[in-house]
N, C-alpha and C positions, 0 to 999 in steps of 0.2 A: 162255268168252265166248259169249254168246247172239247169234245172228244172225237177223234177221227175213228171211223169204223170202216173196214174194208169188207166187202161182200163179194164172193166169187162162187159162181155156179159152174160145175163141170157137167155139161149135157151128156157126154159119152158115159161118164161114170155115174151119173145121176146122183150127185151130192152137192150140197151147199155148204160153204164155209163162211163163217162170220168171224173176222179177226179184229180184236180190240187192241193188239199190241204186237210188236215183232220180237218179243222176248224169247230167250231160250227156255225150253221146258220139255214136258213129256205129255203123251196122250194117256188118258185114263177112261175106263169104261164108265157108263152111267147105268141106272136102272132100266133105261130104254135101250134095246139092242141097236136101234137106228141112230143113236146120238153118242158122239164121243166128245170129250172135253180136253183141251190142252191147258195145262196149268204150269206156273213157274215153280221154282224150288220151294217157295213159301206157301204153295197151294192156292195162289190167286188165279182165277179163271181168266184166260185171255183169248181163247178161241173155242168155237163150237162147230162141230161138223155134223150135218144131218144127212 
């Protein structure tokens, strides 16, 4: 099964986003202060921000 992944780097803000889906959801913190995760209402990960 092929999965599309979008990768976006903001040079000015110095962060990288990896997007696995365009679902609605919310950001949550991780154990690493430099990494945020976006998850859907069921807790499935679909975006990571470094």
